[in-house]
C-alpha positions in Angstrom: 0.0 0.0 0.0 2.8 2.5 0.8 4.4 1.8 -2.6 1.2 2.8 -4.3 0.9 6.0 -2.2 4.5 6.8 -3.1 3.8 6.3 -6.8 0.8 8.5 -6.6 2.9 11.2 -4.9 5.6 10.9 -7.5 3.1 11.6 -10.3 2.0 15.0 -8.8 3.1 18.2 -10.3 4.5 19.5 -7.0 6.7 16.5 -6.6 7.9 16.8 -10.2 8.6 20.5 -9.6 10.6 19.9 -6.4 12.5 17.2 -8.1 13.5 19.5 -10.9 14.5 22.3 -8.5 16.7 19.8 -6.6 18.3 18.5 -9.8 19.0 22.1 -11.0 20.6 23.0 -7.6 22.8 19.9 -7.7 24.0 20.7 -11.2 24.8 24.2 -10.2 26.8 23.0 -7.2 28.7 20.6 -9.5 29.4 23.4 -11.9 30.7 25.6 -9.1 33.0 22.7 -7.9 34.3 22.2 -11.4 35.1 25.9 -11.7 36.9 25.9 -8.4 38.9 22.8 -9.4 39.9 24.4 -12.6 40.9 27.7 -11.0 42.9 25.8 -8.4 44.8 24.0 -11.2 45.5 27.2 -13.0 46.7 28.9 -9.8 48.9 26.0 -8.8 50.5 25.4 -12.3 50.2 28.7 -14.1 49.6 31.5 -11.6 50.6 34.2 -14.1 47.5 33.6 -16.3 45.0 33.3 -13.4 43.8 36.9 -13.8 43.1 36.2 -17.5 41.5 32.8 -16.8 39.2 33.6 -13.9 36.6 35.7 -15.8 36.5 33.3 -18.7 36.2 30.2 -16.5 33.4 31.5 -14.4 31.4 32.3 -17.5 31.3 28.6 -18.5 27.9 27.0 -17.8 28.4 23.6 -19.5 29.9 21.0 -17.2 31.3 18.9 -20.0 33.2 21.9 -21.2 34.6 22.5 -17.7 35.7 18.8 -17.4 37.4 19.0 -20.8 39.2 22.2 -19.8 40.3 20.7 -16.5 42.0 17.9 -18.5 43.5 20.3 -21.1 44.9 22.8 -18.5 45.9 20.0 -16.2 47.9 18.3 -18.9 49.3 21.5 -20.5 53.1 21.3 -20.6 53.7 25.0 -20.7 52.1 28.2 -19.7 51.8 29.1 -23.4 49.7 25.9 -24.0 47.5 26.7 -21.0 47.1 30.4 -22.1 46.0 29.3 -25.6 43.3 27.1 -24.1 42.1 29.9 -21.9 42.1 32.5 -24.7 39.8 30.3 -26.8 37.1 30.8 -24.2 34.7 33.7 -24.6 34.8 36.6 -22.2 
């Protein structure tokens, strides 16, 4: 009986709306964490480009793009390589 009540609740608009709000909040938190990870990598490896990188990095909304950039900057061998990746980002 409880399972049936739960299924009924899951099908209500308010439940769906709350679930969507929670999912959006979780995605925003993950994006913020990815931004912080990327900024920490830049600061640790290439501190001279941090001022250029920060405004571009915080503009990125797509988590897949952030993950890709974390790998690219993390594996960049030189500051020049890292700067090129950063400068390709929109301001």
